[in-house]
N, C-alpha and C positions, 0 to 999 in steps of 0.2 A: 636771363637765360643765355647760355653760351650759343653763339652762332655756329651751326653745324653745316652750313652750306658747302664749305671747302671739303669737309668729310664726305658729304653726299656725292659731290662731283668726283672725288677720288675713288669712292666705292664703286660708282657706276662704271667708271673707266676700267677698274680692275676686274669687275664682274664681267664686263663685255669681252675682255681678253682671256677669260677662263681662269682668272686668279681667285684667291681666297681672301676673305676679310675677317678681322677680329673686331667685333662690334657689340655695343650694349643693346639689349633687347628689353622688352617689357618685363622680363623675368630676370635672367642672369646674363653674364657675358657669353657671347656665342661666336662660333666659327661659322662662316657662311660662304656660299658660292652660288652660281647660277644652278638652280635645281634641275634644269633641263640639259645641262652639260655633263655628260658621263665622266669625262676626264677630270673636270673640276671637282666632281663629287669624289672621285678616287683620291684626289689630293687631300680632301678633308679626312678620309679614312686613314691615310698615311700620317698626317699631322697628329691625329688623335691616337694612333696605334690601335685603332678600333677594328674588331672583326667585321667583315663586310656583311655578315648575316644580321648584324644589329641595324635597326632602322634609324632613320633621321627624321627630324621635324622639318616641315616646310612652312614658310610664312607667305601669306597672300595679303594684299593690300585691303581688300574688302570682302565681305561675306558673299556678294554676288559673284566674285571670282571663282568660288567653289564650283559653280555650275559649269565652268569651262574645263575643270580638271578632274571631275568625278562623274562617272557614268550615270549613276542613279542615286543621287543624294535624296535624303528625306524631303518630301514635298514642302515642308515648312523650314528647311535648313537655314534660309537667310534670317528669318525671324528668330529661330532658336539661337543661332550664333550671335546675333546682335543683342540678345538679352543676357549674355554671360556677364556676370559681375566681377569675375576674377579671371586672370589669364587661363585659358582653357585650350588644350590641344585635343582635337577630335580625330579618332581613328575611322577612316573611311574605306569601304570596299570599292573596287572598280576604278582605280586611278587611270587617268588618260594623259598620254603624251610624256610621261616621265621615263627616264632611262631605268633599266632594270636595277641598277645599284641604289636607287632611291626607294624602290618598292620593297616592303618587308617580305620575308620568305612566305608568309601566308597570303600574299597578294594585296595587302592593305597599305595605306599611306596615312601618315600623321600630319595634320594641317592645323595651324593656328592663325587667327587674325589678330595681330598685336594691337594693343591700345597704348602706343608709345609714339610720341611725336617724331623721333628720329627714324624708327622703323617704318612708320607710315610714309614719311617723306621719301625714304630710300625706295620702298616698294613702288610707290606711285611714280617716281622718276624712272626707275629701272624697267617697270612694266612686265616683269617676269617673276616667277616664284623664286624665292631664295631659301637655301638650306639654313637652318638654325639649329645647331647642335651645341651643347654646352662646351665651353672652351677649356677642356681639361683632357689630359691623357686618360684613355679608357680605364675605368676602375678607380681613378683618383677622385677626390672631392670636387664637386661642382663649384666654380668660382662665382660667388655672388657679386664680388667687386673686382675691378681691374687689377688691383694690387695682389689679388689671390691667383691670377693667371700665371701658370708656369712659364718660365723663360723659353722652354722648347716650343710652346704654343705661340708665344709672341713672335719668336724668330721664324717660325714656320709659316706664318700668315704673310701674304703679299702686301697687305695694307692693314695698319692698326689705327682704328678710329680714335681721335683725340677727345671727342665729346664724351663727357661723363666719366673720364678716367679717375676723377677725384670724388665721384659720387659714392657715398656710403649709406644710402637709403636701403634699409633691409628689403631684400627681394628673395623669392624662392622659385624653384621650377614650377611650371604650369601644372594644373591638374590635368589628368588624362582621362578621357571619356569615350564611350561609344554611344551612339544615339539609337535607342530602341525603336521598333516600328511605330509605337504609339507616341513617339516624340520625347519620351522620358529619357533620362541619362543613366547609363550604366557606368558608375565611377570605377576606373581602373587604378587611379592614383589620386588621392585627395590633395 
């Protein structure tokens, strides 16, 4: 396994100063920033040329972290999230502490707990939510691999992670769900 310690340190430093990172996730290559920093989030929208009405995905280190950022999650949320077998992004109502430009127009927020060693290490070291949006110009194909990321995106990021740049393991975007009152899932994107 490639040592990603240098990448983690660089990412944390960039995130702390309001910068943006281009990094591998448990799904596809993503653009990220401190999800609690409104100016950093604006930079993500600018790099992607994405309309600000479009929502972003937020990564958290552990399922228990959801309790800090969502007003009234399902009572079994930790158990539900810990039993996902594929990368799954959940749409929640009642986000707490996020700037307006992270929250969707309908007042919801999309959160995923990644199952990826790099993302988990980064999130645990940084200790704050991180934006994770696909590293593509809005409307263009989602880059599954680093070599598919457009040069505009690469040059727009303040730091580009070296780890997994040569990885060609097939990956796809996460499924998107809402959790019903009974704990069952309403699949929005498989």
